[in-house]
CHARMM-style PDB file with segment names, atoms N, HN, CA, C and O in Angstrom:
ATOM      1  N   CYS     1       5.471  37.662   0.030  1.00  0.00      PROA
ATOM      2  CA  CYS     1       4.476  38.026  -0.971  1.00  0.00      PROA
ATOM      3  C   CYS     1       5.043  39.094  -1.908  1.00  0.00      PROA
ATOM      4  O   CYS     1       5.818  39.961  -1.503  1.00  0.00      PROA
ATOM      5  N   ARG     2       4.643  39.003  -3.134  1.00  0.00      PROA
ATOM      6  HN  ARG     2       4.013  38.299  -3.463  1.00  0.00      PROA
ATOM      7  CA  ARG     2       5.054  40.016  -4.104  1.00  0.00      PROA
ATOM      8  C   ARG     2       4.122  41.215  -4.079  1.00  0.00      PROA
ATOM      9  O   ARG     2       4.465  42.282  -4.588  1.00  0.00      PROA
ATOM     10  N   CYS     3       2.940  41.045  -3.488  1.00  0.00      PROA
ATOM     11  HN  CYS     3       2.661  40.178  -3.074  1.00  0.00      PROA
ATOM     12  CA  CYS     3       1.938  42.111  -3.441  1.00  0.00      PROA
ATOM     13  C   CYS     3       1.697  42.545  -1.995  1.00  0.00      PROA
ATOM     14  O   CYS     3       0.952  41.884  -1.273  1.00  0.00      PROA
ATOM     15  N   PRO     4       2.312  43.636  -1.566  1.00  0.00      PROA
ATOM     16  CA  PRO     4       2.031  44.114  -0.211  1.00  0.00      PROA
ATOM     17  C   PRO     4       0.597  44.635  -0.079  1.00  0.00      PROA
ATOM     18  O   PRO     4      -0.003  44.566   0.994  1.00  0.00      PROA
ATOM     19  N   ARG     5       0.055  45.159  -1.194  1.00  0.00      PROA
ATOM     20  HN  ARG     5       0.542  45.215  -2.066  1.00  0.00      PROA
ATOM     21  CA  ARG     5      -1.322  45.661  -1.236  1.00  0.00      PROA
ATOM     22  C   ARG     5      -1.942  45.248  -2.554  1.00  0.00      PROA
ATOM     23  O   ARG     5      -1.282  45.262  -3.593  1.00  0.00      PROA
ATOM     24  N   ALA     6      -3.200  44.885  -2.508  1.00  0.00      PROA
ATOM     25  HN  ALA     6      -3.736  44.874  -1.664  1.00  0.00      PROA
ATOM     26  CA  ALA     6      -3.917  44.539  -3.741  1.00  0.00      PROA
ATOM     27  C   ALA     6      -5.077  45.505  -3.906  1.00  0.00      PROA
ATOM     28  O   ALA     6      -5.759  45.849  -2.941  1.00  0.00      PROA
ATOM     29  N   MET     7      -5.292  45.937  -5.139  1.00  0.00      PROA
ATOM     30  HN  MET     7      -4.738  45.657  -5.923  1.00  0.00      PROA
ATOM     31  CA  MET     7      -6.389  46.870  -5.390  1.00  0.00      PROA
ATOM     32  C   MET     7      -7.573  46.140  -5.999  1.00  0.00      PROA
ATOM     33  O   MET     7      -7.408  45.150  -6.713  1.00  0.00      PROA
ATOM     34  N   SER     8      -8.764  46.636  -5.711  1.00  0.00      PROA
ATOM     35  HN  SER     8      -8.898  47.440  -5.131  1.00  0.00      PROA
ATOM     36  CA  SER     8      -9.970  46.033  -6.275  1.00  0.00      PROA
ATOM     37  C   SER     8     -10.626  46.963  -7.295  1.00  0.00      PROA
ATOM     38  O   SER     8     -11.667  46.635  -7.864  1.00  0.00      PROA
ATOM     39  N   GLN     9     -10.013  48.119  -7.521  1.00  0.00      PROA
ATOM     40  HN  GLN     9      -9.167  48.385  -7.058  1.00  0.00      PROA
ATOM     41  CA  GLN     9     -10.533  49.076  -8.502  1.00  0.00      PROA
ATOM     42  C   GLN     9     -10.485  48.449  -9.899  1.00  0.00      PROA
ATOM     43  O   GLN     9      -9.510  47.785 -10.252  1.00  0.00      PROA
ATOM     44  N   VAL    10     -11.530  48.662 -10.680  1.00  0.00      PROA
ATOM     45  HN  VAL    10     -12.321  49.202 -10.392  1.00  0.00      PROA
ATOM     46  CA  VAL    10     -11.638  48.054 -12.008  1.00  0.00      PROA
ATOM     47  C   VAL    10     -10.635  48.677 -12.977  1.00  0.00      PROA
ATOM     48  O   VAL    10     -10.499  49.897 -13.059  1.00  0.00      PROA
ATOM     49  N   ILE    11      -9.937  47.809 -13.705  1.00  0.00      PROA
ATOM     50  HN  ILE    11     -10.047  46.817 -13.638  1.00  0.00      PROA
ATOM     51  CA  ILE    11      -9.066  48.222 -14.801  1.00  0.00      PROA
ATOM     52  C   ILE    11      -9.699  47.649 -16.066  1.00  0.00      PROA
ATOM     53  O   ILE    11      -9.951  46.446 -16.126  1.00  0.00      PROA
ATOM     54  N   PRO    12      -9.961  48.472 -17.073  1.00  0.00      PROA
ATOM     55  CA  PRO    12     -10.576  47.946 -18.298  1.00  0.00      PROA
ATOM     56  C   PRO    12      -9.710  46.836 -18.900  1.00  0.00      PROA
ATOM     57  O   PRO    12      -8.502  47.017 -19.059  1.00  0.00      PROA
ATOM     58  N   PRO    13     -10.304  45.702 -19.235  1.00  0.00      PROA
ATOM     59  CA  PRO    13      -9.528  44.580 -19.779  1.00  0.00      PROA
ATOM     60  C   PRO    13      -8.692  44.939 -21.007  1.00  0.00      PROA
ATOM     61  O   PRO    13      -7.639  44.341 -21.227  1.00  0.00      PROA
ATOM     62  N   ARG    14      -9.139  45.891 -21.797  1.00  0.00      PROA
ATOM     63  HN  ARG    14      -9.995  46.376 -21.618  1.00  0.00      PROA
ATOM     64  CA  ARG    14      -8.368  46.272 -22.986  1.00  0.00      PROA
ATOM     65  C   ARG    14      -7.038  46.934 -22.620  1.00  0.00      PROA
ATOM     66  O   ARG    14      -6.146  47.027 -23.464  1.00  0.00      PROA
ATOM     67  N   ARG    15      -6.891  47.397 -21.367  1.00  0.00      PROA
ATOM     68  HN  ARG    15      -7.616  47.321 -20.682  1.00  0.00      PROA
ATOM     69  CA  ARG    15      -5.628  47.996 -20.919  1.00  0.00      PROA
ATOM     70  C   ARG    15      -4.643  46.960 -20.388  1.00  0.00      PROA
ATOM     71  O   ARG    15      -3.478  47.276 -20.149  1.00  0.00      PROA
ATOM     72  N   LEU    16      -5.106  45.724 -20.204  1.00  0.00      PROA
ATOM     73  HN  LEU    16      -6.052  45.468 -20.398  1.00  0.00      PROA
ATOM     74  CA  LEU    16      -4.251  44.686 -19.639  1.00  0.00      PROA
ATOM     75  C   LEU    16      -3.473  43.968 -20.737  1.00  0.00      PROA
ATOM     76  O   LEU    16      -4.028  43.597 -21.771  1.00  0.00      PROA
ATOM     77  N   ALA    17      -2.180  43.781 -20.492  1.00  0.00      PROA
ATOM     78  HN  ALA    17      -1.729  44.082 -19.652  1.00  0.00      PROA
ATOM     79  CA  ALA    17      -1.345  43.040 -21.430  1.00  0.00      PROA
ATOM     80  C   ALA    17      -1.115  41.623 -20.939  1.00  0.00      PROA
ATOM     81  O   ALA    17      -0.965  40.699 -21.739  1.00  0.00      PROA
ATOM     82  N   ARG    18      -1.086  41.449 -19.601  1.00  0.00      PROA
ATOM     83  HN  ARG    18      -1.208  42.200 -18.952  1.00  0.00      PROA
ATOM     84  CA  ARG    18      -0.738  40.144 -19.045  1.00  0.00      PROA
ATOM     85  C   ARG    18      -1.311  39.998 -17.649  1.00  0.00      PROA
ATOM     86  O   ARG    18      -1.379  40.966 -16.891  1.00  0.00      PROA
ATOM     87  N   LEU    19      -1.725  38.777 -17.311  1.00  0.00      PROA
ATOM     88  HN  LEU    19      -1.670  37.991 -17.927  1.00  0.00      PROA
ATOM     89  CA  LEU    19      -2.155  38.440 -15.954  1.00  0.00      PROA
ATOM     90  C   LEU    19      -1.299  37.287 -15.465  1.00  0.00      PROA
ATOM     91  O   LEU    19      -1.099  36.306 -16.181  1.00  0.00      PROA
ATOM     92  N   GLU    20      -0.796  37.403 -14.251  1.00  0.00      PROA
ATOM     93  HN  GLU    20      -0.958  38.200 -13.668  1.00  0.00      PROA
ATOM     94  CA  GLU    20       0.000  36.334 -13.658  1.00  0.00      PROA
ATOM     95  C   GLU    20      -0.688  35.883 -12.379  1.00  0.00      PROA
ATOM     96  O   GLU    20      -0.990  36.698 -11.507  1.00  0.00      PROA
ATOM     97  N   LEU    21      -0.933  34.595 -12.272  1.00  0.00      PROA
ATOM     98  HN  LEU    21      -0.688  33.933 -12.981  1.00  0.00      PROA
ATOM     99  CA  LEU    21      -1.554  34.030 -11.081  1.00  0.00      PROA
ATOM    100  C   LEU    21      -0.468  33.355 -10.261  1.00  0.00      PROA
ATOM    101  O   LEU    21       0.274  32.518 -10.774  1.00  0.00      PROA
ATOM    102  N   VAL    22      -0.375  33.715  -8.988  1.00  0.00      PROA
ATOM    103  HN  VAL    22      -0.979  34.395  -8.571  1.00  0.00      PROA
ATOM    104  CA  VAL    22       0.600  33.113  -8.086  1.00  0.00      PROA
ATOM    105  C   VAL    22      -0.182  32.461  -6.957  1.00  0.00      PROA
ATOM    106  O   VAL    22      -0.833  33.141  -6.163  1.00  0.00      PROA
ATOM    107  N   ALA    23      -0.114  31.140  -6.892  1.00  0.00      PROA
ATOM    108  HN  ALA    23       0.415  30.587  -7.537  1.00  0.00      PROA
ATOM    109  CA  ALA    23      -0.850  30.401  -5.865  1.00  0.00      PROA
ATOM    110  C   ALA    23      -0.204  30.614  -4.501  1.00  0.00      PROA
ATOM    111  O   ALA    23       0.971  30.967  -4.398  1.00  0.00      PROA
ATOM    112  N   GLU    24      -1.006  30.389  -3.450  1.00  0.00      PROA
ATOM    113  HN  GLU    24      -1.961  30.102  -3.533  1.00  0.00      PROA
ATOM    114  CA  GLU    24      -0.430  30.488  -2.119  1.00  0.00      PROA
ATOM    115  C   GLU    24       0.583  29.363  -1.938  1.00  0.00      PROA
ATOM    116  O   GLU    24       0.489  28.313  -2.574  1.00  0.00      PROA
ATOM    117  N   GLY    25       1.528  29.598  -1.079  1.00  0.00      PROA
ATOM    118  HN  GLY    25       1.604  30.451  -0.563  1.00  0.00      PROA
ATOM    119  CA  GLY    25       2.581  28.608  -0.832  1.00  0.00      PROA
ATOM    120  C   GLY    25       3.464  29.089   0.299  1.00  0.00      PROA
ATOM    121  O   GLY    25       3.065  29.964   1.067  1.00  0.00      PROA
ATOM    122  N   PRO    26       4.663  28.529   0.413  1.00  0.00      PROA
ATOM    123  CA  PRO    26       5.551  28.917   1.514  1.00  0.00      PROA
ATOM    124  C   PRO    26       5.974  30.388   1.445  1.00  0.00      PROA
ATOM    125  O   PRO    26       6.307  30.990   2.466  1.00  0.00      PROA
ATOM    126  N   HSD    27       5.959  30.961   0.239  1.00  0.00      PROA
ATOM    127  HN  HSD    27       5.689  30.472  -0.590  1.00  0.00      PROA
ATOM    128  CA  HSD    27       6.364  32.355   0.071  1.00  0.00      PROA
ATOM    129  C   HSD    27       5.262  33.340   0.460  1.00  0.00      PROA
ATOM    130  O   HSD    27       5.546  34.484   0.814  1.00  0.00      PROA
ATOM    131  N   CYS    28       4.006  32.895   0.395  1.00  0.00      PROA
ATOM    132  HN  CYS    28       3.776  31.965   0.108  1.00  0.00      PROA
ATOM    133  CA  CYS    28       2.883  33.792   0.675  1.00  0.00      PROA
ATOM    134  C   CYS    28       1.651  32.961   1.032  1.00  0.00      PROA
ATOM    135  O   CYS    28       1.394  31.929   0.412  1.00  0.00      PROA
ATOM    136  N   ALA    29       0.899  33.410   2.022  1.00  0.00      PROA
ATOM    137  HN  ALA    29       1.109  34.248   2.526  1.00  0.00      PROA
ATOM    138  CA  ALA    29      -0.251  32.643   2.514  1.00  0.00      PROA
ATOM    139  C   ALA    29      -1.521  32.859   1.692  1.00  0.00      PROA
ATOM    140  O   ALA    29      -2.489  32.115   1.847  1.00  0.00      PROA
ATOM    141  N   VAL    30      -1.526  33.862   0.827  1.00  0.00      PROA
ATOM    142  HN  VAL    30      -0.739  34.467   0.701  1.00  0.00      PROA
ATOM    143  CA  VAL    30      -2.718  34.154   0.028  1.00  0.00      PROA
ATOM    144  C   VAL    30      -2.372  34.117  -1.461  1.00  0.00      PROA
ATOM    145  O   VAL    30      -1.240  34.421  -1.836  1.00  0.00      PROA
ATOM    146  N   PRO    31      -3.338  33.745  -2.322  1.00  0.00      PROA
ATOM    147  CA  PRO    31      -3.075  33.781  -3.766  1.00  0.00      PROA
ATOM    148  C   PRO    31      -2.953  35.230  -4.239  1.00  0.00      PROA
ATOM    149  O   PRO    31      -3.556  36.136  -3.663  1.00  0.00      PROA
ATOM    150  N   GLU    32      -2.169  35.433  -5.290  1.00  0.00      PROA
ATOM    151  HN  GLU    32      -1.679  34.698  -5.758  1.00  0.00      PROA
ATOM    152  CA  GLU    32      -1.957  36.782  -5.814  1.00  0.00      PROA
ATOM    153  C   GLU    32      -2.287  36.809  -7.305  1.00  0.00      PROA
ATOM    154  O   GLU    32      -2.071  35.833  -8.025  1.00  0.00      PROA
ATOM    155  N   VAL    33      -2.812  37.942  -7.748  1.00  0.00      PROA
ATOM    156  HN  VAL    33      -2.987  38.735  -7.164  1.00  0.00      PROA
ATOM    157  CA  VAL    33      -3.063  38.181  -9.169  1.00  0.00      PROA
ATOM    158  C   VAL    33      -2.294  39.449  -9.524  1.00  0.00      PROA
ATOM    159  O   VAL    33      -2.589  40.533  -9.020  1.00  0.00      PROA
ATOM    160  N   ILE    34      -1.303  39.295 -10.402  1.00  0.00      PROA
ATOM    161  HN  ILE    34      -1.063  38.415 -10.812  1.00  0.00      PROA
ATOM    162  CA  ILE    34      -0.467  40.427 -10.790  1.00  0.00      PROA
ATOM    163  C   ILE    34      -0.751  40.739 -12.253  1.00  0.00      PROA
ATOM    164  O   ILE    34      -0.572  39.892 -13.128  1.00  0.00      PROA
ATOM    165  N   ALA    35      -1.193  41.959 -12.504  1.00  0.00      PROA
ATOM    166  HN  ALA    35      -1.339  42.647 -11.794  1.00  0.00      PROA
ATOM    167  CA  ALA    35      -1.523  42.380 -13.864  1.00  0.00      PROA
ATOM    168  C   ALA    35      -0.444  43.319 -14.374  1.00  0.00      PROA
ATOM    169  O   ALA    35       0.083  44.144 -13.627  1.00  0.00      PROA
ATOM    170  N   THR    36      -0.121  43.187 -15.649  1.00  0.00      PROA
ATOM    171  HN  THR    36      -0.549  42.518 -16.256  1.00  0.00      PROA
ATOM    172  CA  THR    36       0.767  44.130 -16.314  1.00  0.00      PROA
ATOM    173  C   THR    36      -0.073  44.852 -17.355  1.00  0.00      PROA
ATOM    174  O   THR    36      -0.698  44.226 -18.211  1.00  0.00      PROA
ATOM    175  N   THR    37      -0.080  46.181 -17.272  1.00  0.00      PROA
ATOM    176  HN  THR    37       0.428  46.690 -16.578  1.00  0.00      PROA
ATOM    177  CA  THR    37      -0.856  46.961 -18.232  1.00  0.00      PROA
ATOM    178  C   THR    37      -0.063  47.120 -19.525  1.00  0.00      PROA
ATOM    179  O   THR    37       1.135  46.838 -19.566  1.00  0.00      PROA
ATOM    180  N   LYS    38      -0.730  47.566 -20.564  1.00  0.00      PROA
ATOM    181  HN  LYS    38      -1.703  47.795 -20.531  1.00  0.00      PROA
ATOM    182  CA  LYS    38      -0.072  47.732 -21.856  1.00  0.00      PROA
ATOM    183  C   LYS    38       1.025  48.789 -21.821  1.00  0.00      PROA
ATOM    184  O   LYS    38       1.913  48.792 -22.674  1.00  0.00      PROA
ATOM    185  N   ASP    39       0.969  49.693 -20.834  1.00  0.00      PROA
ATOM    186  HN  ASP    39       0.248  49.691 -20.141  1.00  0.00      PROA
ATOM    187  CA  ASP    39       2.040  50.685 -20.710  1.00  0.00      PROA
ATOM    188  C   ASP    39       3.159  50.210 -19.774  1.00  0.00      PROA
ATOM    189  O   ASP    39       4.053  50.987 -19.438  1.00  0.00      PROA
ATOM    190  N   GLY    40       3.113  48.931 -19.350  1.00  0.00      PROA
ATOM    191  HN  GLY    40       2.386  48.300 -19.624  1.00  0.00      PROA
ATOM    192  CA  GLY    40       4.199  48.340 -18.579  1.00  0.00      PROA
ATOM    193  C   GLY    40       4.083  48.428 -17.071  1.00  0.00      PROA
ATOM    194  O   GLY    40       4.974  47.961 -16.362  1.00  0.00      PROA
ATOM    195  N   GLN    41       3.026  49.003 -16.570  1.00  0.00      PROA
ATOM    196  HN  GLN    41       2.302  49.382 -17.146  1.00  0.00      PROA
ATOM    197  CA  GLN    41       2.849  49.146 -15.124  1.00  0.00      PROA
ATOM    198  C   GLN    41       2.355  47.828 -14.524  1.00  0.00      PROA
ATOM    199  O   GLN    41       1.422  47.215 -15.042  1.00  0.00      PROA
ATOM    200  N   MET    42       2.990  47.397 -13.426  1.00  0.00      PROA
ATOM    201  HN  MET    42       3.748  47.895 -13.006  1.00  0.00      PROA
ATOM    202  CA  MET    42       2.556  46.183 -12.736  1.00  0.00      PROA
ATOM    203  C   MET    42       1.652  46.570 -11.579  1.00  0.00      PROA
ATOM    204  O   MET    42       1.978  47.450 -10.783  1.00  0.00      PROA
ATOM    205  N   VAL    43       0.491  45.888 -11.499  1.00  0.00      PROA
ATOM    206  HN  VAL    43       0.226  45.173 -12.146  1.00  0.00      PROA
ATOM    207  CA  VAL    43      -0.515  46.197 -10.491  1.00  0.00      PROA
ATOM    208  C   VAL    43      -0.963  44.893  -9.849  1.00  0.00      PROA
ATOM    209  O   VAL    43      -1.219  43.908 -10.542  1.00  0.00      PROA
ATOM    210  N   CYS    44      -1.057  44.888  -8.534  1.00  0.00      PROA
ATOM    211  HN  CYS    44      -0.850  45.688  -7.971  1.00  0.00      PROA
ATOM    212  CA  CYS    44      -1.575  43.724  -7.824  1.00  0.00      PROA
ATOM    213  C   CYS    44      -3.085  43.877  -7.678  1.00  0.00      PROA
ATOM    214  O   CYS    44      -3.575  44.895  -7.189  1.00  0.00      PROA
ATOM    215  N   LEU    45      -3.811  42.854  -8.109  1.00  0.00      PROA
ATOM    216  HN  LEU    45      -3.413  42.027  -8.507  1.00  0.00      PROA
ATOM    217  CA  LEU    45      -5.267  42.880  -8.061  1.00  0.00      PROA
ATOM    218  C   LEU    45      -5.772  41.973  -6.955  1.00  0.00      PROA
ATOM    219  O   LEU    45      -5.157  40.956  -6.635  1.00  0.00      PROA
ATOM    220  N   SER    46      -6.878  42.351  -6.387  1.00  0.00      PROA
ATOM    221  HN  SER    46      -7.377  43.178  -6.647  1.00  0.00      PROA
ATOM    222  CA  SER    46      -7.500  41.539  -5.349  1.00  0.00      PROA
ATOM    223  C   SER    46      -8.174  40.330  -5.997  1.00  0.00      PROA
ATOM    224  O   SER    46      -9.090  40.501  -6.802  1.00  0.00      PROA
ATOM    225  N   PRO    47      -7.736  39.102  -5.658  1.00  0.00      PROA
ATOM    226  CA  PRO    47      -8.352  37.926  -6.270  1.00  0.00      PROA
ATOM    227  C   PRO    47      -9.808  37.733  -5.864  1.00  0.00      PROA
ATOM    228  O   PRO    47     -10.523  36.953  -6.493  1.00  0.00      PROA
ATOM    229  N   SER    48     -10.257  38.429  -4.828  1.00  0.00      PROA
ATOM    230  HN  SER    48      -9.676  39.062  -4.317  1.00  0.00      PROA
ATOM    231  CA  SER    48     -11.651  38.292  -4.392  1.00  0.00      PROA
ATOM    232  C   SER    48     -12.570  39.343  -5.020  1.00  0.00      PROA
ATOM    233  O   SER    48     -13.784  39.291  -4.820  1.00  0.00      PROA
ATOM    234  N   ALA    49     -12.013  40.296  -5.775  1.00  0.00      PROA
ATOM    235  HN  ALA    49     -11.027  40.338  -5.936  1.00  0.00      PROA
ATOM    236  CA  ALA    49     -12.837  41.313  -6.430  1.00  0.00      PROA
ATOM    237  C   ALA    49     -13.688  40.649  -7.514  1.00  0.00      PROA
ATOM    238  O   ALA    49     -13.173  39.844  -8.290  1.00  0.00      PROA
ATOM    239  N   PRO    50     -14.987  40.976  -7.579  1.00  0.00      PROA
ATOM    240  CA  PRO    50     -15.874  40.328  -8.558  1.00  0.00      PROA
ATOM    241  C   PRO    50     -15.388  40.447  -9.999  1.00  0.00      PROA
ATOM    242  O   PRO    50     -15.496  39.485 -10.759  1.00  0.00      PROA
ATOM    243  N   TRP    51     -14.858  41.600 -10.392  1.00  0.00      PROA
ATOM    244  HN  TRP    51     -14.770  42.382  -9.775  1.00  0.00      PROA
ATOM    245  CA  TRP    51     -14.432  41.775 -11.780  1.00  0.00      PROA
ATOM    246  C   TRP    51     -13.195  40.942 -12.095  1.00  0.00      PROA
ATOM    247  O   TRP    51     -13.029  40.486 -13.226  1.00  0.00      PROA
ATOM    248  N   VAL    52     -12.323  40.738 -11.103  1.00  0.00      PROA
ATOM    249  HN  VAL    52     -12.458  41.109 -10.184  1.00  0.00      PROA
ATOM    250  CA  VAL    52     -11.137  39.898 -11.299  1.00  0.00      PROA
ATOM    251  C   VAL    52     -11.571  38.437 -11.445  1.00  0.00      PROA
ATOM    252  O   VAL    52     -11.060  37.713 -12.300  1.00  0.00      PROA
ATOM    253  N   LYS    53     -12.511  38.012 -10.608  1.00  0.00      PROA
ATOM    254  HN  LYS    53     -12.926  38.599  -9.913  1.00  0.00      PROA
ATOM    255  CA  LYS    53     -13.037  36.641 -10.706  1.00  0.00      PROA
ATOM    256  C   LYS    53     -13.648  36.395 -12.085  1.00  0.00      PROA
ATOM    257  O   LYS    53     -13.470  35.322 -12.662  1.00  0.00      PROA
ATOM    258  N   LEU    54     -14.362  37.380 -12.610  1.00  0.00      PROA
ATOM    259  HN  LEU    54     -14.507  38.251 -12.141  1.00  0.00      PROA
ATOM    260  CA  LEU    54     -15.000  37.250 -13.921  1.00  0.00      PROA
ATOM    261  C   LEU    54     -13.955  37.075 -15.026  1.00  0.00      PROA
ATOM    262  O   LEU    54     -14.113  36.226 -15.903  1.00  0.00      PROA
ATOM    263  N   ILE    55     -12.900  37.869 -14.984  1.00  0.00      PROA
ATOM    264  HN  ILE    55     -12.771  38.559 -14.272  1.00  0.00      PROA
ATOM    265  CA  ILE    55     -11.834  37.764 -15.986  1.00  0.00      PROA
ATOM    266  C   ILE    55     -11.135  36.408 -15.882  1.00  0.00      PROA
ATOM    267  O   ILE    55     -10.876  35.762 -16.897  1.00  0.00      PROA
ATOM    268  N   LEU    56     -10.832  35.980 -14.659  1.00  0.00      PROA
ATOM    269  HN  LEU    56     -11.042  36.506 -13.835  1.00  0.00      PROA
ATOM    270  CA  LEU    56     -10.148  34.700 -14.471  1.00  0.00      PROA
ATOM    271  C   LEU    56     -11.015  33.534 -14.943  1.00  0.00      PROA
ATOM    272  O   LEU    56     -10.506  32.581 -15.531  1.00  0.00      PROA
ATOM    273  N   THR    57     -12.315  33.605 -14.688  1.00  0.00      PROA
ATOM    274  HN  THR    57     -12.729  34.380 -14.210  1.00  0.00      PROA
ATOM    275  CA  THR    57     -13.226  32.557 -15.154  1.00  0.00      PROA
ATOM    276  C   THR    57     -13.241  32.516 -16.680  1.00  0.00      PROA
ATOM    277  O   THR    57     -13.230  31.437 -17.273  1.00  0.00      PROA
ATOM    278  N   GLY    58     -13.266  33.675 -17.310  1.00  0.00      PROA
ATOM    279  HN  GLY    58     -13.275  34.552 -16.828  1.00  0.00      PROA
ATOM    280  CA  GLY    58     -13.236  33.734 -18.774  1.00  0.00      PROA
ATOM    281  C   GLY    58     -11.965  33.133 -19.345  1.00  0.00      PROA
ATOM    282  O   GLY    58     -12.011  32.421 -20.348  1.00  0.00      PROA
ATOM    283  N   ILE    59     -10.833  33.412 -18.719  1.00  0.00      PROA
ATOM    284  HN  ILE    59     -10.796  33.990 -17.904  1.00  0.00      PROA
ATOM    285  CA  ILE    59      -9.554  32.858 -19.173  1.00  0.00      PROA
ATOM    286  C   ILE    59      -9.550  31.341 -19.002  1.00  0.00      PROA
ATOM    287  O   ILE    59      -9.137  30.609 -19.902  1.00  0.00      PROA
ATOM    288  N   ARG    60     -10.008  30.879 -17.850  1.00  0.00      PROA
ATOM    289  HN  ARG    60     -10.344  31.473 -17.119  1.00  0.00      PROA
ATOM    290  CA  ARG    60     -10.044  29.425 -17.607  1.00  0.00      PROA
ATOM    291  C   ARG    60     -10.929  28.719 -18.629  1.00  0.00      PROA
ATOM    292  O   ARG    60     -10.552  27.678 -19.168  1.00  0.00      PROA
ATOM    293  N   ASN    61     -12.097  29.281 -18.894  1.00  0.00      PROA
ATOM    294  HN  ASN    61     -12.403  30.126 -18.457  1.00  0.00      PROA
ATOM    295  CA  ASN    61     -13.026  28.666 -19.848  1.00  0.00      PROA
ATOM    296  C   ASN    61     -12.460  28.653 -21.267  1.00  0.00      PROA
ATOM    297  O   ASN    61     -12.741  27.743 -22.047  1.00  0.00      PROA
ATOM    298  N   ARG    62     -11.673  29.653 -21.588  1.00  0.00      PROA
ATOM    299  HN  ARG    62     -11.444  30.392 -20.954  1.00  0.00      PROA
ATOM    300  CA  ARG    62     -11.161  29.775 -22.945  1.00  0.00      PROA
ATOM    301  C   ARG    62      -9.930  28.904 -23.193  1.00  0.00      PROA
ATOM    302  O   ARG    62      -9.799  28.297 -24.256  1.00  0.00      PROA
ATOM    303  N   TYR    63      -9.030  28.845 -22.213  1.00  0.00      PROA
ATOM    304  HN  TYR    63      -9.135  29.339 -21.350  1.00  0.00      PROA
ATOM    305  CA  TYR    63      -7.735  28.220 -22.455  1.00  0.00      PROA
ATOM    306  C   TYR    63      -7.510  26.874 -21.775  1.00  0.00      PROA
ATOM    307  O   TYR    63      -6.622  26.126 -22.186  1.00  0.00      PROA
ATOM    308  N   LEU    64      -8.281  26.551 -20.757  1.00  0.00      PROA
ATOM    309  HN  LEU    64      -9.002  27.158 -20.424  1.00  0.00      PROA
ATOM    310  CA  LEU    64      -8.089  25.267 -20.089  1.00  0.00      PROA
ATOM    311  C   LEU    64      -9.113  24.267 -20.606  1.00  0.00      PROA
ATOM    312  O   LEU    64     -10.301  24.579 -20.685  1.00  0.00      PROA
ATOM    313  N   PRO    65      -8.665  23.078 -20.956  1.00  0.00      PROA
ATOM    314  CA  PRO    65      -9.614  22.080 -21.468  1.00  0.00      PROA
ATOM    315  C   PRO    65     -10.597  21.648 -20.394  1.00  0.00      PROA
ATOM    316  O   PRO    65     -10.267  21.575 -19.211  1.00  0.00      PROA
ATOM    317  N   ARG    66     -11.795  21.367 -20.832  1.00  0.00      PROA
ATOM    318  HN  ARG    66     -12.064  21.426 -21.793  1.00  0.00      PROA
ATOM    319  CA  ARG    66     -12.819  20.917 -19.888  1.00  0.00      PROA
ATOM    320  C   ARG    66     -12.731  19.411 -19.733  1.00  0.00      PROA
ATOM    321  O   ARG    66     -12.478  18.689 -20.698  1.00  0.00      PROA
ATOM    322  N   ALA    67     -12.940  18.946 -18.516  1.00  0.00      PROA
ATOM    323  HN  ALA    67     -13.145  19.533 -17.732  1.00  0.00      PROA
ATOM    324  CA  ALA    67     -12.835  17.497 -18.256  1.00  0.00      PROA
ATOM    325  C   ALA    67     -14.134  16.788 -18.564  1.00  0.00      PROA
ATOM    326  OT1 ALA    67     -14.226  15.571 -18.404  1.00  0.00      PROA
TER     327      ALA     67
END
């Protein structure tokens, strides 16, 4: 896993520059959400945190086509 610890503390979306989603697989048994802030800091977010789920849902609705 790339994230030994994940935080659930809220980070204001305006401070985020990038979100990377890493699905579970042979390298790690749990999905990971890695955020890069605008100042370059990489932070592992808890994919089960309500605010992270809300952001991910917004991204999916905006960028992924609906079937």
